[in-house]
N, C-alpha and C positions, 0 to 999 in steps of 0.2 A: 474486489472487482473480479467478476467472473466472466469468462467468455461465453457468448451466446452462440447458438447454432441456427440452423434454418436458412431460408432463402435470403432474407435481408440480414446479412451477418452483422451483428453488433460487436464492436470491439470491446466495449466495457459496459458492464451492468452491475449494479449493486443490489444483492438480495436483501430484503428488509429484515431477515432473521439473522444476519451475520453480526457477530459482536464488533466488527470493525467498520461498520457502516455508519451513516449519519442518522439512522433510525427510520428512514423511508427509502423505498426503492427508487433508484435513480438510474438513468441510462445515458450513455455517452456514445457518440459516433466514433470518436477517436481519442487518443491520449491527450492531444493538444487541447481538446475541449475540457477535459478535467482540469488541466493546468490553467486554462483561461477562466473557467468558472470560479476557481478559488485562487486567483492570481495574488490577491493581497494577503492571503493566509498561508501558513505553513501546511504543506500537503505531505503526508507520510505514505509512501508506497511500500508495501510489504511484498517482496517477491519470494515465492515459494512454490512447492509442488505437493500434491497429496502423498506421494510416495517417499518424500524426503523425511527421514527420521528426525534430524535436528529441527526441521521446519515444524514438525508436530509439537516439539518441545517449545519452540518459540511462539507457537499459536497461543499457548497459555499466557506467555508474557505479554503478547500483543493485547489480549483481552484485559490483562491487568493495567496496561498502559491506558487503554480506553477508559477504564474505570477511574484512573487517577486524573486524567485530563479532561474528561467529558467532551464538550463541544469546542474546547480550546484548540484542538487539532483536527484536521480532516484526515481520516485514515482509510486506506483502501488496500486490497489484496489483489495481486496479479499472479495467476498460476502460469509459470513460465513453460510448462509443457503445452498448455493450450495457446499461449501467446508468446512464443519464443522471440518474435521480432521485437517486442517491447523490451524484453530482457536484454537482448543483444544490443539494442539501441543505447542502453544505459550501461553496457559492459558488465552485466551481472554474470559473474563467473562462478561465484560461490554462494550457496544457499544455506540458510536463509539470508536475505539481504534486505535491509531497510534503506531506502533512498528518500531524502527529505528535499522537497522543492519549495522555493519561495520566489515569487516573481518570475516563474517559468524556468528557473535555473536550479541545478543541483547544488545544494548547500551542505549536505552531509550524507555520508554513506557509512552504514554499520553492517559488517558482514559477520556471519556466524550467530550463535545463540548469545544474546545479551539479556541481562535482567531488565525488568520493567523500569526499575529505578534508574539504571544507566541510560536507557532510551529516553526517558522523560528529562533527565538532567541535560543530556546532549541536545535534544530538540529544543528545550526551553531556552538554552543559551543562544539560539538563533532568533527567538521572538523579540 
């Protein structure tokens, strides 16, 4: 999920070329719309920044997670430098941070660099 700029500010948008998207560009007015859209599914939000070294390492693991689970999980990225209020709302203090939502509630939080296998095991335990 990348922040948009311009006059009609978009909170969340998914570029179609990102390895952590659903394969097609999607736009959301706010974070609640993401959670509502995928309410019945596990939604993995990856909080990071471009300047965060560990986040760059985790980006490779996130791509591996997506390869391992395919469409089983909905995965999005939020840059906390561009969207600090979303990170603050979910008390993201350490990056990288994965927060898993289901039915609109936080079900799991993984902070720091984790292997793709660890992420998949932890998230699948919630399905």
